[in-house]
Backbone and ligand atoms as CSV (ligand in chain L), in Angstrom:
chain,resi,resn,atom,element,x,y,z
A,1,UNK,N,N,-109.442,-63.563,-40.354
A,1,UNK,CA,C,-108.745,-64.017,-39.250
A,1,UNK,C,C,-109.662,-65.289,-38.644
A,2,UNK,N,N,-108.862,-65.928,-37.774
A,2,UNK,CA,C,-109.657,-67.089,-37.120
A,2,UNK,C,C,-109.836,-66.595,-35.767
A,3,UNK,N,N,-110.913,-67.495,-35.184
A,3,UNK,CA,C,-111.305,-67.003,-33.846
A,3,UNK,C,C,-110.306,-67.373,-32.770
A,4,UNK,N,N,-109.930,-66.488,-31.968
A,4,UNK,CA,C,-109.050,-66.662,-30.876
A,4,UNK,C,C,-109.631,-65.784,-29.649
A,5,UNK,N,N,-108.960,-65.934,-28.433
A,5,UNK,CA,C,-109.391,-65.069,-27.425
A,5,UNK,C,C,-109.485,-63.612,-27.791
A,6,UNK,N,N,-110.625,-62.930,-27.383
A,6,UNK,CA,C,-110.760,-61.458,-27.682
A,6,UNK,C,C,-111.210,-61.156,-29.109
A,7,UNK,N,N,-111.507,-62.223,-29.675
A,7,UNK,CA,C,-112.166,-62.007,-31.131
A,7,UNK,C,C,-113.583,-61.541,-30.848
A,8,UNK,N,N,-114.130,-60.852,-31.778
A,8,UNK,CA,C,-115.522,-60.256,-31.785
A,8,UNK,C,C,-116.114,-61.284,-32.913
A,9,UNK,N,N,-116.962,-62.186,-32.442
A,9,UNK,CA,C,-117.592,-63.156,-33.478
A,9,UNK,C,C,-119.106,-62.846,-33.751
A,10,UNK,N,N,-119.519,-63.085,-35.055
A,10,UNK,CA,C,-120.943,-62.904,-35.257
A,10,UNK,C,C,-121.175,-64.250,-35.829
A,11,UNK,N,N,-122.183,-65.003,-35.570
A,11,UNK,CA,C,-122.594,-66.214,-36.145
A,11,UNK,C,C,-124.201,-66.340,-36.380
A,12,UNK,N,N,-124.435,-67.245,-37.280
A,12,UNK,CA,C,-125.872,-67.655,-37.170
A,12,UNK,C,C,-126.013,-69.060,-36.740
A,13,UNK,N,N,-127.183,-69.375,-36.021
A,13,UNK,CA,C,-127.274,-70.900,-35.657
A,13,UNK,C,C,-128.738,-71.404,-35.910
A,14,UNK,N,N,-128.758,-72.801,-36.043
A,14,UNK,CA,C,-130.025,-73.386,-35.969
A,14,UNK,C,C,-129.749,-74.268,-34.751
A,15,UNK,N,N,-130.862,-74.351,-33.811
A,15,UNK,CA,C,-130.694,-75.294,-32.636
A,15,UNK,C,C,-131.762,-76.275,-32.657
A,16,UNK,N,N,-131.462,-77.520,-32.590
A,16,UNK,CA,C,-132.476,-78.569,-32.655
A,16,UNK,C,C,-132.383,-79.373,-31.385
A,17,UNK,N,N,-133.453,-80.079,-30.933
A,17,UNK,CA,C,-133.531,-80.859,-29.728
A,17,UNK,C,C,-132.973,-82.238,-29.879
A,18,UNK,N,N,-133.137,-82.959,-28.883
A,18,UNK,CA,C,-132.762,-84.619,-29.024
A,18,UNK,C,C,-133.344,-85.276,-30.297
A,19,UNK,N,N,-134.638,-84.846,-30.560
A,19,UNK,CA,C,-135.398,-85.470,-31.803
A,19,UNK,C,C,-135.075,-85.064,-32.944
A,20,UNK,N,N,-134.109,-83.886,-33.128
A,20,UNK,CA,C,-133.739,-83.472,-34.390
A,20,UNK,C,C,-134.677,-82.216,-34.742
A,21,UNK,N,N,-135.673,-82.077,-34.005
A,21,UNK,CA,C,-136.779,-80.997,-34.498
A,21,UNK,C,C,-136.310,-79.585,-34.151
A,22,UNK,N,N,-136.200,-78.652,-34.998
A,22,UNK,CA,C,-135.764,-77.388,-34.682
A,22,UNK,C,C,-136.403,-76.540,-33.682
A,23,UNK,N,N,-135.692,-76.099,-32.797
A,23,UNK,CA,C,-136.354,-75.303,-31.647
A,23,UNK,C,C,-136.276,-73.694,-32.019
A,24,UNK,N,N,-135.252,-73.360,-32.582
A,24,UNK,CA,C,-135.144,-71.864,-32.962
A,24,UNK,C,C,-133.865,-71.527,-33.842
A,25,UNK,N,N,-134.022,-70.599,-34.686
A,25,UNK,CA,C,-132.791,-70.254,-35.318
A,25,UNK,C,C,-132.550,-68.736,-35.424
A,26,UNK,N,N,-131.484,-68.448,-35.851
A,26,UNK,CA,C,-131.189,-66.658,-35.805
A,26,UNK,C,C,-131.390,-66.144,-37.200
A,27,UNK,N,N,-131.676,-67.058,-38.276
A,27,UNK,CA,C,-131.594,-66.467,-39.692
A,27,UNK,C,C,-132.544,-65.479,-39.924
A,28,UNK,N,N,-133.609,-65.417,-39.243
A,28,UNK,CA,C,-134.742,-64.327,-39.454
A,28,UNK,C,C,-134.305,-63.194,-38.890
A,29,UNK,N,N,-133.244,-63.065,-37.955
A,29,UNK,CA,C,-132.850,-61.815,-37.327
A,29,UNK,C,C,-131.260,-61.480,-37.463
A,30,UNK,N,N,-130.895,-60.567,-36.722
A,30,UNK,CA,C,-129.445,-60.395,-36.799
A,30,UNK,C,C,-128.746,-61.665,-36.183
A,31,UNK,N,N,-127.239,-61.946,-36.725
A,31,UNK,CA,C,-126.532,-62.914,-36.144
A,31,UNK,C,C,-126.234,-62.632,-34.788
A,32,UNK,N,N,-125.854,-63.639,-34.002
A,32,UNK,CA,C,-125.398,-63.555,-32.539
A,32,UNK,C,C,-124.039,-62.936,-32.705
A,33,UNK,N,N,-123.658,-61.881,-31.801
A,33,UNK,CA,C,-122.446,-61.493,-31.680
A,33,UNK,C,C,-121.958,-61.559,-30.247
A,34,UNK,N,N,-120.663,-62.089,-30.090
A,34,UNK,CA,C,-120.126,-62.085,-28.777
A,34,UNK,C,C,-118.655,-62.093,-28.671
A,35,UNK,N,N,-118.086,-61.830,-27.556
A,35,UNK,CA,C,-116.662,-61.672,-27.474
A,35,UNK,C,C,-116.165,-62.950,-26.989
A,36,UNK,N,N,-115.242,-63.614,-27.838
A,36,UNK,CA,C,-114.705,-64.869,-27.440
A,36,UNK,C,C,-113.787,-64.998,-26.504
A,37,UNK,N,N,-113.961,-66.124,-25.677
A,37,UNK,CA,C,-113.159,-66.354,-24.461
A,37,UNK,C,C,-113.467,-65.625,-23.350
A,38,UNK,N,N,-114.640,-65.275,-23.193
A,38,UNK,CA,C,-115.252,-64.390,-21.860
A,38,UNK,C,C,-116.260,-65.242,-21.334
A,39,UNK,N,N,-116.804,-66.365,-21.774
A,39,UNK,CA,C,-117.785,-67.206,-21.152
A,39,UNK,C,C,-119.194,-66.543,-21.307
A,40,UNK,N,N,-119.479,-65.865,-22.525
A,40,UNK,CA,C,-120.879,-65.120,-22.435
A,40,UNK,C,C,-121.629,-66.167,-23.353
A,41,UNK,N,N,-121.162,-67.092,-24.011
A,41,UNK,CA,C,-122.155,-68.288,-24.547
A,41,UNK,C,C,-121.758,-69.549,-23.883
A,42,UNK,N,N,-122.520,-70.682,-24.243
A,42,UNK,CA,C,-122.261,-71.836,-23.653
A,42,UNK,C,C,-120.853,-72.296,-23.897
A,43,UNK,N,N,-120.040,-72.494,-22.738
A,43,UNK,CA,C,-118.565,-72.934,-22.914
A,43,UNK,C,C,-118.360,-74.006,-23.961
A,44,UNK,N,N,-119.234,-74.960,-23.984
A,44,UNK,CA,C,-118.929,-76.224,-24.953
A,44,UNK,C,C,-119.016,-75.689,-26.369
A,45,UNK,N,N,-119.778,-74.581,-26.638
A,45,UNK,CA,C,-119.949,-74.077,-27.831
A,45,UNK,C,C,-118.903,-73.195,-28.257
A,46,UNK,N,N,-118.473,-72.494,-27.195
A,46,UNK,CA,C,-117.364,-71.571,-27.403
A,46,UNK,C,C,-115.996,-72.303,-27.807
A,47,UNK,N,N,-115.851,-73.542,-27.201
A,47,UNK,CA,C,-114.728,-74.419,-27.414
A,47,UNK,C,C,-114.826,-74.837,-28.953
A,48,UNK,N,N,-116.016,-75.003,-29.390
A,48,UNK,CA,C,-116.179,-75.547,-30.899
A,48,UNK,C,C,-115.867,-74.506,-31.907
A,49,UNK,N,N,-116.008,-73.051,-31.324
A,49,UNK,CA,C,-115.983,-71.878,-32.276
A,49,UNK,C,C,-114.287,-71.511,-32.409
A,50,UNK,N,N,-113.633,-71.983,-31.489
A,50,UNK,CA,C,-112.237,-71.662,-31.521
A,50,UNK,C,C,-111.500,-71.941,-32.721
A,51,UNK,N,N,-110.769,-71.118,-33.310
A,51,UNK,CA,C,-110.147,-71.392,-34.615
A,51,UNK,C,C,-110.828,-71.393,-35.900
A,52,UNK,N,N,-112.077,-71.181,-35.789
A,52,UNK,CA,C,-112.964,-71.276,-37.029
A,52,UNK,C,C,-112.692,-69.809,-37.644
A,53,UNK,N,N,-113.125,-69.709,-38.927
A,53,UNK,CA,C,-113.109,-68.328,-39.523
A,53,UNK,C,C,-114.542,-67.839,-40.316
A,54,UNK,N,N,-114.598,-66.776,-40.803
A,54,UNK,CA,C,-115.659,-66.415,-41.668
A,54,UNK,C,C,-115.953,-67.404,-42.512
A,55,UNK,N,N,-117.316,-67.784,-42.786
A,55,UNK,CA,C,-117.796,-68.570,-43.823
A,55,UNK,C,C,-117.599,-70.133,-43.413
A,56,UNK,N,N,-116.979,-70.437,-42.239
A,56,UNK,CA,C,-117.086,-71.732,-41.708
A,56,UNK,C,C,-118.307,-72.089,-41.142
A,57,UNK,N,N,-118.868,-73.299,-41.538
A,57,UNK,CA,C,-120.013,-73.714,-40.871
A,57,UNK,C,C,-119.781,-75.200,-40.393
A,58,UNK,N,N,-120.509,-75.596,-39.217
A,58,UNK,CA,C,-120.288,-76.883,-38.672
A,58,UNK,C,C,-121.515,-77.223,-37.640
A,59,UNK,N,N,-121.551,-78.422,-37.313
A,59,UNK,CA,C,-122.537,-78.779,-36.425
A,59,UNK,C,C,-121.915,-79.446,-35.221
A,60,UNK,N,N,-122.518,-79.158,-34.137
A,60,UNK,CA,C,-122.142,-79.484,-32.905
A,60,UNK,C,C,-123.144,-80.152,-32.067
A,61,UNK,N,N,-122.985,-81.335,-31.351
A,61,UNK,CA,C,-124.038,-81.909,-30.561
A,61,UNK,C,C,-123.340,-81.816,-29.072
A,62,UNK,N,N,-124.364,-81.100,-28.312
A,62,UNK,CA,C,-123.996,-80.861,-26.954
A,62,UNK,C,C,-124.870,-81.855,-26.006
A,63,UNK,N,N,-124.075,-82.554,-24.918
A,63,UNK,CA,C,-124.973,-83.300,-24.054
A,63,UNK,C,C,-125.696,-82.289,-23.145
A,64,UNK,N,N,-126.736,-82.706,-22.592
A,64,UNK,CA,C,-127.444,-81.799,-21.632
A,64,UNK,C,C,-126.619,-81.292,-20.705
A,65,UNK,N,N,-125.511,-82.166,-20.086
A,65,UNK,CA,C,-124.652,-81.549,-19.299
A,65,UNK,C,C,-123.850,-80.199,-19.809
A,66,UNK,N,N,-123.486,-80.440,-20.982
A,66,UNK,CA,C,-122.725,-79.296,-21.597
A,66,UNK,C,C,-123.611,-78.182,-22.148
A,67,UNK,N,N,-124.981,-78.406,-22.091
A,67,UNK,CA,C,-125.723,-77.227,-22.672
A,67,UNK,C,C,-126.495,-76.557,-21.537
A,68,UNK,N,N,-127.669,-76.850,-21.156
A,68,UNK,CA,C,-128.307,-76.261,-20.035
A,68,UNK,C,C,-128.586,-77.023,-18.798
A,69,UNK,N,N,-127.733,-78.297,-18.685
A,69,UNK,CA,C,-127.750,-78.942,-17.362
A,69,UNK,C,C,-128.943,-79.972,-17.327
A,70,UNK,N,N,-128.758,-80.907,-16.505
A,70,UNK,CA,C,-129.749,-81.899,-16.206
A,70,UNK,C,C,-130.894,-81.279,-15.576
A,71,UNK,N,N,-131.969,-81.778,-15.574
A,71,UNK,CA,C,-133.085,-81.409,-14.808
A,71,UNK,C,C,-133.071,-81.668,-13.357
A,72,UNK,N,N,-133.325,-80.622,-12.575
A,72,UNK,CA,C,-133.237,-80.878,-11.214
A,72,UNK,C,C,-134.764,-80.858,-10.652
A,73,UNK,N,N,-135.051,-82.163,-10.209
A,73,UNK,CA,C,-136.495,-82.128,-9.807
A,73,UNK,C,C,-136.830,-81.244,-8.496
A,74,UNK,N,N,-135.839,-81.043,-7.719
A,74,UNK,CA,C,-136.104,-80.190,-6.558
A,74,UNK,C,C,-136.298,-78.573,-6.900
A,75,UNK,N,N,-136.204,-78.538,-8.252
A,75,UNK,CA,C,-136.542,-77.087,-8.768
A,75,UNK,C,C,-138.040,-76.975,-9.172
A,76,UNK,N,N,-138.720,-78.089,-8.989
A,76,UNK,CA,C,-140.150,-78.064,-9.156
A,76,UNK,C,C,-140.777,-77.898,-7.879
A,77,UNK,N,N,-141.376,-76.842,-7.654
A,77,UNK,CA,C,-141.847,-76.597,-6.062
A,77,UNK,C,C,-143.236,-75.847,-6.096
A,78,UNK,N,N,-143.789,-75.959,-4.957
A,78,UNK,CA,C,-144.920,-75.151,-4.654
A,78,UNK,C,C,-144.693,-73.844,-3.796
A,79,UNK,N,N,-145.026,-72.770,-4.228
A,79,UNK,CA,C,-144.684,-71.620,-3.625
A,79,UNK,C,C,-146.007,-70.524,-3.594
A,80,UNK,N,N,-146.005,-69.823,-2.432
A,80,UNK,CA,C,-147.136,-68.871,-2.351
A,80,UNK,C,C,-147.284,-67.889,-3.527
A,81,UNK,N,N,-148.567,-67.685,-3.867
A,81,UNK,CA,C,-148.875,-66.858,-5.061
A,81,UNK,C,C,-148.106,-65.479,-4.750
A,82,UNK,N,N,-148.127,-65.002,-3.509
A,82,UNK,CA,C,-147.638,-63.589,-3.201
A,82,UNK,C,C,-146.188,-63.585,-3.532
A,83,UNK,N,N,-145.375,-64.599,-3.603
A,83,UNK,CA,C,-143.927,-64.613,-3.866
A,83,UNK,C,C,-143.750,-64.449,-5.411
A,84,UNK,N,N,-144.879,-64.605,-6.258
A,84,UNK,CA,C,-144.539,-64.555,-7.625
A,84,UNK,C,C,-144.827,-63.132,-8.307
A,85,UNK,N,N,-144.083,-62.851,-9.264
A,85,UNK,CA,C,-144.024,-61.643,-9.899
A,85,UNK,C,C,-144.403,-61.931,-11.275
A,86,UNK,N,N,-145.680,-61.425,-11.661
A,86,UNK,CA,C,-146.226,-61.447,-13.047
A,86,UNK,C,C,-147.120,-60.409,-13.503
A,87,UNK,N,N,-147.374,-60.598,-14.831
A,87,UNK,CA,C,-148.436,-59.343,-15.372
A,87,UNK,C,C,-149.645,-60.143,-15.773
A,88,UNK,N,N,-150.658,-59.590,-15.616
A,88,UNK,CA,C,-151.860,-60.232,-15.939
A,88,UNK,C,C,-152.406,-61.237,-15.062
A,89,UNK,N,N,-153.207,-62.211,-15.682
A,89,UNK,CA,C,-153.657,-63.487,-14.998
A,89,UNK,C,C,-152.606,-64.503,-14.964
A,90,UNK,N,N,-152.435,-65.088,-13.814
A,90,UNK,CA,C,-151.534,-66.190,-13.657
A,90,UNK,C,C,-152.058,-67.483,-14.180
A,91,UNK,N,N,-151.415,-67.938,-15.158
A,91,UNK,CA,C,-151.842,-69.344,-15.816
A,91,UNK,C,C,-150.862,-70.216,-15.986
A,92,UNK,N,N,-151.216,-71.646,-16.113
A,92,UNK,CA,C,-150.160,-72.535,-16.302
A,92,UNK,C,C,-149.524,-72.230,-17.682
A,93,UNK,N,N,-148.049,-72.405,-17.677
A,93,UNK,CA,C,-147.360,-72.423,-18.928
A,93,UNK,C,C,-146.771,-70.843,-19.081
A,94,UNK,N,N,-147.323,-69.955,-18.359
A,94,UNK,CA,C,-146.444,-68.673,-18.267
A,94,UNK,C,C,-145.345,-68.792,-17.517
A,95,UNK,N,N,-144.569,-67.658,-17.845
A,95,UNK,CA,C,-143.244,-67.495,-17.065
A,95,UNK,C,C,-143.545,-66.523,-16.139
A,96,UNK,N,N,-143.172,-66.827,-14.751
A,96,UNK,CA,C,-143.306,-65.695,-13.793
A,96,UNK,C,C,-141.870,-65.528,-13.079
A,97,UNK,N,N,-141.844,-64.448,-12.274
A,97,UNK,CA,C,-140.478,-64.232,-11.565
A,97,UNK,C,C,-140.706,-64.616,-10.270
A,98,UNK,N,N,-139.691,-64.863,-9.529
A,98,UNK,CA,C,-139.563,-65.353,-8.026
A,98,UNK,C,C,-138.393,-64.754,-7.549
A,99,UNK,N,N,-138.620,-63.769,-6.428
A,99,UNK,CA,C,-137.543,-63.151,-5.750
A,99,UNK,C,C,-136.699,-64.149,-5.006
A,100,UNK,N,N,-135.433,-64.447,-5.101
A,100,UNK,CA,C,-134.713,-65.160,-4.406
A,100,UNK,C,C,-133.477,-64.468,-3.758
A,101,UNK,N,N,-132.713,-65.148,-2.880
A,101,UNK,CA,C,-131.380,-64.643,-2.287
A,101,UNK,C,C,-130.348,-64.251,-3.355
A,102,UNK,N,N,-130.530,-64.745,-4.629
A,102,UNK,CA,C,-129.725,-64.516,-5.794
A,102,UNK,C,C,-130.215,-63.673,-6.760
A,103,UNK,N,N,-131.313,-62.897,-6.344
A,103,UNK,CA,C,-132.064,-62.094,-7.372
A,103,UNK,C,C,-133.294,-62.816,-7.911
A,104,UNK,N,N,-133.785,-61.989,-8.888
A,104,UNK,CA,C,-135.056,-62.505,-9.568
A,104,UNK,C,C,-134.646,-63.766,-10.446
A,105,UNK,N,N,-135.468,-64.753,-10.173
A,105,UNK,CA,C,-135.417,-65.959,-10.903
A,105,UNK,C,C,-136.690,-66.297,-11.847
A,106,UNK,N,N,-136.364,-66.762,-13.064
A,106,UNK,CA,C,-137.654,-66.971,-13.852
A,106,UNK,C,C,-138.113,-68.501,-13.720
A,107,UNK,N,N,-139.378,-68.626,-13.594
A,107,UNK,CA,C,-139.847,-70.099,-13.414
A,107,UNK,C,C,-141.023,-70.056,-14.357
A,108,UNK,N,N,-141.363,-71.349,-14.733
A,108,UNK,CA,C,-142.533,-71.867,-15.561
A,108,UNK,C,C,-143.722,-72.096,-14.646
A,109,UNK,N,N,-144.831,-71.798,-14.783
A,109,UNK,CA,C,-145.956,-72.087,-13.951
A,109,UNK,C,C,-146.433,-73.247,-14.489
A,110,UNK,N,N,-146.643,-74.279,-13.507
A,110,UNK,CA,C,-147.239,-75.571,-13.949
A,110,UNK,C,C,-148.670,-75.649,-13.634
A,111,UNK,N,N,-149.119,-75.071,-12.148
A,111,UNK,CA,C,-150.392,-75.232,-11.850
A,111,UNK,C,C,-150.684,-74.049,-10.925
A,112,UNK,N,N,-151.855,-73.557,-11.001
A,112,UNK,CA,C,-152.336,-72.544,-10.114
A,112,UNK,C,C,-153.254,-72.915,-9.115
A,113,UNK,N,N,-153.109,-72.810,-7.865
A,113,UNK,CA,C,-154.246,-73.041,-6.875
A,113,UNK,C,C,-154.632,-71.692,-6.173
A,114,UNK,N,N,-155.427,-71.765,-5.173
A,114,UNK,CA,C,-156.089,-70.573,-4.633
A,114,UNK,C,C,-154.822,-69.694,-3.961
A,115,UNK,N,N,-153.944,-70.441,-3.185
A,115,UNK,CA,C,-153.033,-69.651,-2.396
A,115,UNK,C,C,-151.515,-69.959,-3.046
A,116,UNK,N,N,-151.449,-71.065,-3.725
A,116,UNK,CA,C,-150.037,-71.404,-4.092
A,116,UNK,C,C,-149.898,-71.755,-5.654
A,117,UNK,N,N,-148.860,-71.771,-6.048
A,117,UNK,CA,C,-148.697,-72.366,-7.460
A,117,UNK,C,C,-147.493,-73.242,-7.555
A,118,UNK,N,N,-147.646,-74.207,-8.474
A,118,UNK,CA,C,-146.578,-75.229,-8.619
A,118,UNK,C,C,-145.778,-74.729,-9.800
A,119,UNK,N,N,-144.502,-74.474,-9.482
A,119,UNK,CA,C,-143.607,-73.710,-10.665
A,119,UNK,C,C,-142.300,-74.880,-10.948
A,120,UNK,N,N,-141.819,-74.592,-12.105
A,120,UNK,CA,C,-140.611,-75.373,-12.350
A,120,UNK,C,C,-139.566,-74.326,-12.611
A,121,UNK,N,N,-138.448,-74.325,-11.950
A,121,UNK,CA,C,-137.353,-73.207,-12.088
A,121,UNK,C,C,-136.266,-73.880,-13.050
A,122,UNK,N,N,-136.323,-74.951,-13.498
A,122,UNK,CA,C,-135.228,-75.586,-14.557
A,122,UNK,C,C,-135.441,-74.451,-15.909
A,123,UNK,N,N,-134.098,-74.540,-16.393
A,123,UNK,CA,C,-134.077,-73.953,-17.731
A,123,UNK,C,C,-135.044,-74.721,-18.671
A,124,UNK,N,N,-135.780,-73.860,-19.529
A,124,UNK,CA,C,-136.558,-74.693,-20.457
A,124,UNK,C,C,-135.957,-75.803,-21.383
A,125,UNK,N,N,-134.675,-75.742,-21.641
A,125,UNK,CA,C,-133.839,-76.585,-22.441
A,125,UNK,C,C,-133.184,-77.563,-21.414
A,126,UNK,N,N,-133.186,-77.488,-20.228
A,126,UNK,CA,C,-132.626,-78.532,-19.329
A,126,UNK,C,C,-132.819,-79.849,-19.460
A,127,UNK,N,N,-131.928,-80.790,-19.329
A,127,UNK,CA,C,-132.282,-82.184,-19.567
A,127,UNK,C,C,-132.089,-82.517,-21.003
A,128,UNK,N,N,-131.946,-81.649,-21.815
A,128,UNK,CA,C,-131.929,-82.072,-23.262
A,128,UNK,C,C,-130.549,-81.963,-23.884
A,129,UNK,N,N,-130.163,-82.858,-24.743
A,129,UNK,CA,C,-129.085,-82.807,-25.564
A,129,UNK,C,C,-129.387,-81.899,-26.851
A,130,UNK,N,N,-128.594,-81.088,-27.133
A,130,UNK,CA,C,-128.973,-80.094,-28.226
A,130,UNK,C,C,-128.009,-80.064,-29.300
A,131,UNK,N,N,-128.569,-79.939,-30.433
A,131,UNK,CA,C,-127.654,-79.897,-31.791
A,131,UNK,C,C,-127.640,-78.582,-32.276
A,132,UNK,N,N,-126.435,-77.943,-32.418
A,132,UNK,CA,C,-126.247,-76.752,-33.168
A,132,UNK,C,C,-125.802,-76.716,-34.549
A,133,UNK,N,N,-126.279,-76.050,-35.423
A,133,UNK,CA,C,-125.533,-75.970,-36.653
A,133,UNK,C,C,-125.103,-74.401,-36.760
A,134,UNK,N,N,-123.943,-74.292,-36.828
A,134,UNK,CA,C,-123.327,-72.788,-36.820
A,134,UNK,C,C,-122.678,-72.319,-37.974
A,135,UNK,N,N,-123.011,-71.013,-38.404
A,135,UNK,CA,C,-122.350,-70.509,-39.581
A,135,UNK,C,C,-121.720,-69.393,-39.081
A,136,UNK,N,N,-120.292,-69.253,-39.185
A,136,UNK,CA,C,-119.476,-68.108,-38.786
A,136,UNK,C,C,-119.610,-66.984,-39.798
A,137,UNK,N,N,-120.039,-65.780,-39.540
A,137,UNK,CA,C,-120.333,-64.549,-40.313
A,137,UNK,C,C,-119.337,-63.668,-40.562
A,138,UNK,N,N,-118.781,-63.376,-39.171
A,138,UNK,CA,C,-117.742,-62.318,-39.255
A,138,UNK,C,C,-116.780,-62.515,-37.882
A,139,UNK,N,N,-115.509,-62.186,-38.219
A,139,UNK,CA,C,-114.546,-62.402,-37.069
A,139,UNK,C,C,-113.717,-61.067,-37.125
A,140,UNK,N,N,-113.595,-60.325,-36.066
A,140,UNK,CA,C,-112.712,-59.178,-35.975
A,140,UNK,C,C,-112.110,-58.986,-34.603
A,141,UNK,N,N,-111.078,-58.380,-34.491
A,141,UNK,CA,C,-110.420,-58.129,-33.317
A,141,UNK,C,C,-111.217,-57.250,-32.396
A,142,UNK,N,N,-111.490,-57.385,-31.107
A,142,UNK,CA,C,-112.042,-56.671,-30.035
A,142,UNK,C,C,-111.026,-55.389,-29.942
A,143,UNK,N,N,-111.925,-54.234,-29.706
A,143,UNK,CA,C,-111.179,-53.027,-29.064
A,143,UNK,C,C,-110.621,-53.347,-27.737
A,144,UNK,N,N,-109.670,-52.345,-27.354
A,144,UNK,CA,C,-109.296,-52.417,-25.893
A,144,UNK,C,C,-110.449,-52.119,-24.824
A,145,UNK,N,N,-111.319,-51.386,-25.392
A,145,UNK,CA,C,-112.488,-51.165,-24.499
A,145,UNK,C,C,-113.414,-52.190,-24.505
A,146,UNK,N,N,-113.562,-53.063,-25.316
A,146,UNK,CA,C,-114.618,-54.040,-25.406
A,146,UNK,C,C,-114.004,-55.199,-24.606
A,147,UNK,N,N,-112.542,-55.332,-24.614
A,147,UNK,CA,C,-111.981,-56.232,-23.730
A,147,UNK,C,C,-112.170,-56.058,-22.362
A,148,UNK,N,N,-111.817,-54.733,-22.063
A,148,UNK,CA,C,-111.901,-54.288,-20.479
A,148,UNK,C,C,-113.309,-54.352,-20.133
A,149,UNK,N,N,-114.385,-54.168,-20.907
A,149,UNK,CA,C,-115.834,-54.281,-20.448
A,149,UNK,C,C,-116.326,-55.662,-20.574
A,150,UNK,N,N,-115.532,-56.577,-21.201
A,150,UNK,CA,C,-115.855,-58.149,-21.396
A,150,UNK,C,C,-116.969,-58.217,-22.337
A,151,UNK,N,N,-117.455,-57.233,-23.070
A,151,UNK,CA,C,-118.573,-57.358,-24.111
A,151,UNK,C,C,-118.192,-56.657,-25.288
A,152,UNK,N,N,-119.124,-56.811,-26.386
A,152,UNK,CA,C,-118.965,-56.122,-27.517
A,152,UNK,C,C,-119.792,-54.993,-27.585
A,153,UNK,N,N,-119.150,-53.931,-28.185
A,153,UNK,CA,C,-119.885,-52.548,-28.430
A,153,UNK,C,C,-120.274,-52.408,-29.982
A,154,UNK,N,N,-121.263,-51.572,-30.229
A,154,UNK,CA,C,-121.586,-51.214,-31.570
A,154,UNK,C,C,-122.531,-52.276,-32.032
A,155,UNK,N,N,-122.605,-52.677,-33.413
A,155,UNK,CA,C,-123.531,-53.434,-33.905
A,155,UNK,C,C,-123.557,-54.907,-33.352
A,156,UNK,N,N,-124.836,-55.198,-32.779
A,156,UNK,CA,C,-125.136,-56.515,-32.114
A,156,UNK,C,C,-124.731,-56.594,-30.761
A,157,UNK,N,N,-123.990,-55.434,-30.321
A,157,UNK,CA,C,-123.593,-55.427,-28.964
A,157,UNK,C,C,-124.169,-54.452,-27.922
A,158,UNK,N,N,-123.379,-53.997,-27.110
A,158,UNK,CA,C,-123.857,-52.902,-26.031
A,158,UNK,C,C,-123.654,-51.645,-26.691
A,159,UNK,N,N,-124.652,-50.805,-26.399
A,159,UNK,CA,C,-124.519,-49.320,-26.811
A,159,UNK,C,C,-124.475,-48.389,-25.521
A,160,UNK,N,N,-123.490,-47.918,-25.062
A,160,UNK,CA,C,-123.435,-47.072,-23.934
A,160,UNK,C,C,-122.402,-46.179,-23.914
L,1,ZN,ZN,ZN,-119.146,-51.699,-22.564
């Protein structure tokens, strides 16, 4: 069957950056599993998967805007150390948590001072156009239960 709304899709991907250098791929682990049409993966990628079937492979180039957004320089900020949540010793390059009005947000630590740290709350892939190479592995119909929950159950999905 081909991919339509409420298909359960499994696919492998290779992701590369603007320079064509591979950032990550799924081939060493299980394929990605998602419920099509529910906005659980990048919408621009979901649109490219529409109508494909098992065994199909294709490449898609996503603009930064269609991927993880443009960088927001106001998301680079100086915040008090006491507002950061982290394990061990706070060092540049590590990911820490910050409690915000919208819940815990992950930030990358740029610089650590005595009382404050400079952090970057942008997604690590923000501001980059991304190249995906996708191989569709499996397509099946979702169960009623999966559709009502908005996610996949069983292999590659939720267990509850
Ligand atoms: Zn569920």
